[in-house]
C-alpha positions in Angstrom: 110.7 132.6 3.3 108.9 134.5 5.7 108.6 133.1 9.4 104.8 132.5 10.1 105.5 134.1 13.6 106.8 137.1 12.2 103.1 137.2 10.0 100.8 136.4 13.1 102.5 139.3 14.7 101.4 141.3 12.0 97.7 139.9 12.1 97.7 140.6 16.0 96.8 144.2 14.9 93.7 142.9 13.1 91.1 143.3 16.7 87.8 141.9 16.2 85.3 144.3 15.3 82.8 142.9 17.4 85.1 142.0 20.2 87.9 144.8 20.0 89.3 143.7 23.3 91.0 140.4 20.9 92.6 140.3 18.2 92.1 137.7 15.3 94.7 135.6 16.2 94.0 135.1 20.3 90.4 134.8 19.2 91.6 131.8 17.3 90.2 132.8 14.1 93.5 132.7 12.4 94.2 128.7 11.4 97.2 129.1 10.0 99.4 131.8 8.1 101.8 130.5 4.9 103.9 131.7 2.3 103.2 129.9 -1.1 106.1 131.4 -3.9 105.2 135.6 -3.1 101.9 134.9 -1.8 100.8 135.2 2.0 97.7 133.0 2.7 96.2 133.5 5.7 93.5 130.9 6.6 90.6 131.8 8.9 87.4 129.9 10.6 84.6 132.7 11.9 83.4 132.0 15.1 80.1 131.5 13.6 79.2 130.4 10.0 76.7 133.5 9.3 79.5 136.2 11.3 78.3 140.0 10.2 82.0 141.1 10.7 83.6 138.2 8.3 84.1 140.7 5.6 85.2 143.1 7.2 88.1 141.1 9.2 88.9 139.6 6.0 89.4 143.1 4.3 91.6 144.2 7.7 93.9 141.2 7.2 94.6 141.7 3.7 95.1 145.9 4.6 97.4 145.0 7.8 99.6 142.4 5.3 99.7 145.3 3.1 100.5 147.7 4.9 104.0 146.1 6.2 105.1 144.8 2.5 102.8 141.6 1.2 101.0 142.9 -1.6 99.8 139.3 -2.6 97.6 138.2 0.4 94.8 135.6 -0.1 92.5 134.9 2.7 90.4 131.7 2.4 87.7 130.3 5.3 87.3 126.8 6.6 84.3 125.8 8.4 85.3 122.9 9.6 86.4 121.9 12.6 83.5 125.0 13.7 85.4 127.6 15.9 84.4 127.0 19.4 84.9 129.5 22.6 87.0 126.6 24.1 89.7 128.3 21.7 90.2 131.3 24.1 92.9 131.2 26.1 92.6 132.0 29.5 94.8 135.7 28.9 92.1 136.5 26.4 89.6 135.5 28.7 90.9 137.9 30.9 91.0 140.7 28.2 87.0 140.1 28.3 86.4 140.2 31.6 88.8 143.9 31.6 86.7 145.1 28.4 83.4 144.4 31.0 82.2 141.3 29.2 82.2 137.8 31.1 83.7 135.4 29.1 82.0 131.9 28.3 82.6 128.9 30.1 84.4 125.7 28.9 82.3 124.1 26.5 84.2 120.8 26.0 81.8 117.4 25.2 78.5 117.7 25.1 75.5 116.2 24.0 74.7 116.7 20.7 71.2 117.1 20.8 70.1 119.3 23.8 66.0 120.3 24.2 66.9 123.1 26.3 70.5 125.4 27.2 72.3 124.9 30.0 71.9 127.4 32.7 75.4 128.0 33.9 76.6 130.6 36.7 78.0 133.8 34.9 80.3 135.7 37.3 80.0 139.6 36.8 83.3 141.0 35.3 83.2 144.2 37.3 82.7 142.5 40.9 83.4 139.1 40.7 79.9 138.2 42.1 78.2 135.1 40.9 74.6 136.9 42.1 73.9 137.6 38.4 70.9 137.2 36.0 70.2 137.0 32.5 68.1 140.1 31.5 68.1 139.0 27.5 69.2 135.8 25.8 70.7 138.2 23.0 72.9 141.2 23.4 75.1 143.6 21.0 75.7 140.7 18.7 74.1 137.1 18.5 77.2 135.9 20.7 76.4 137.7 23.5 73.9 137.7 26.0 72.7 140.5 28.5 73.4 139.7 32.2 72.8 141.9 35.2 74.7 142.1 38.2 72.8 142.0 42.0 75.9 142.6 43.5 77.4 145.8 42.1 74.2 146.7 40.2 76.3 146.9 36.5 74.1 145.4 33.6 77.1 143.5 31.6 77.6 141.0 27.9 78.2 137.5 28.4 79.9 135.5 25.6 77.9 133.0 25.2 80.0 129.4 25.0 79.8 127.8 21.1 
């Protein structure tokens, strides 16, 4: 029997294609990994159901495990419960900051129905200023928005909370 911790270490080599500062384990999309007979089964939850990087992530999981001597790999996808940015650790959020991406704020419990998106203060990942403004609700990927810092005059992505 292969220890799940050993398999998780291999999966930490797989980076998210849209957020290469984070691996898929610390991003929280790996929900579980186990061995069943001679097969490694990895369960993942995408950051959102229409994630265009999902197939690439699945392929990279198989390649990483195959390359480390595990030829029989199955990747399953679970959509419930839905992935949340609340699953990001503080260490993962710090890595986003270091990569120039403002991390999401905690979502916690919010109303099921909202007529508008709540506006939160987004701090600049470069200088820490809260004097920032949203320039576009959509950034380089659907999960990010584009902001501008009036303190250091740097544009940056904000990882939207989900």
